Structures are given as structure tokens and as C-alpha cells.
C-alpha angles and dihedrals in degrees: 000000000000117000104230091201095056112117094001093130092051092054091054095043095248132109121299114283090238137004115284091235089061089070103088097048090046092049091047090052090049091052091050091048092051093046091050090053090052091047093052091047090052092048090051090049092057088058095044091050093048097247093124136023121222111325096339118123125033143209140208140191129194123228110181107306093340123092114203112208137180112256123246121262098000120123108241094230089064097055117112134182088265090061096065113144122198137172135182121245090270091057098254110145111241101165135042137002102251116097115255122245116290087238092065094120090057094048094047092048090056093045092049099043103037137040091257119147093176136023129195122192121186142171093225110177102225094043091048090050091052090050088063094055114040141024091235136010109267115244099260095145140027092235086084083079089065089059094051099263140309108003111240129214115234112222116255121271131157114280118263095022131125087236091062091047090053092049091050093051090052092050091049095056104131090355138094096210140032142176122244113218113247088355123065142256142316127196133169137192149156090283141013089256092056093044090050093047090052090050091052093047090051093051090048093051090049090052091050092052093048092049094047095044092050094067108103116240096014136093121205117256108242132203120248121238089252092054090049092050090051091050091048091054092049092048091059089072096038120124133011123327118257132041094332096046126109097037 
């Protein structure tokens, strides 16, 4: 976020508007403010798109050594810039007064152990239904290649526990998304947009499998591992070059 006051004094021939050494903290605050706005917008999108109900689900984004997270029990449409919540990678709260999401251990585990910059967790209905039925999502579509391969189901553990965080990390090995048994989904990415897109793709694939497998007398046609590998290789070059490419 650009600081509109930067250099104002120089343009008018007077002294700088603020000391030069105030730049980095101000820029850091601006980055956190912008990231919080993106986080709230993503959380609201999960509600608008039917991936969560009420205050279920949560999201996080990392800015330097600070992880911004949605707070627990607060409707997303009520969040303002003053409600920003941030913790360090050890879980110590460094920003805000609202309590962080109850799923903080899971978010921090993913941020510490992967290259995630953003994490989105939902209670999407079709994905949750699939988590009750199979140990991994059958290969009904090549977009599984964009998530690293067959999407695994993390065993059940109570929400907010270290056990759930450990199960999720195991299910994410070599993947960027997983299902949580009797619970929902988790996806991560280089940005909130990418993490959200992966979440939406996963929910769509789960819906496709449920629809196809519900037709009496028929079994869904599944991709082979070789076909999935080919799709994964092709997906690496998908989209436009630059920051938005490959999605």
C-alpha cells in the first residue's frame, strides 16, 4: 500500500513530512492493513459462495513473521480494519484484542511446515460429505493435478487440537489441499486468491464425484495415475505469465 504522505514535504520544498527512519514501520503497517483487508474479503467470500455457514471456517495470511487470522466467533461482515488479529509463528498474539480462530494450531502448523503464504479452511458441504465416505477423493477430474495429486482425507480429531494439526500435515504431504474427516477442507497457496481457488476447485470435484456416484447401476470413470501426472505437468504452464499465471 502506497503511503500518500511520503515525500510530500519534498514536493513543496519543505522538510520531509516524517523522519526517514519511520519508513519501514509505516510500510510494514501498510502491508498488514492491506493483507487484513484481503483476508476479510476472502472470509466473506466463503460465506457468499456457500462454503461456510455463520462463523464456521477460517483463514490466515502471512506477512513477514506475522500471521493474520480471522477471529473466533465474529461474523465476517462485522469485521473492520480495527479488528485485525495477528500472531507470531509460535502463536503469541502480537496484534489486536480479539481472540484468534480456534483453529490457530492448524493454521500455524501449515505456515511453519510448508511454503504457504495463505490458508483457507471451510466446512464446504460436498467436501465434508466426501470426507465421510473415502480415504481420498477419487480421481474424477484432472484438476486434482493442480493440488499435487489425489486429495487425501485427514483422520478425525477434535477441532483446535494439536492432533488435528498433525493429521492435516500428514494429509498435505506433497499436496496443497486436503479433506478433514467429518469436518471440511483446507487449502493453501502463495496468496489468498490461490488458496481460495484451490478450495473452490476441491469442493467442485467433490460435488462431481457425489453426483456421478449417485447414479444407480453406474460407477464413475476415473483417471489413471499416468493421466493425472500428464495433467499436472500441463497445468504448470496454464494461464498467463507473471504473478497470476499457472492458476
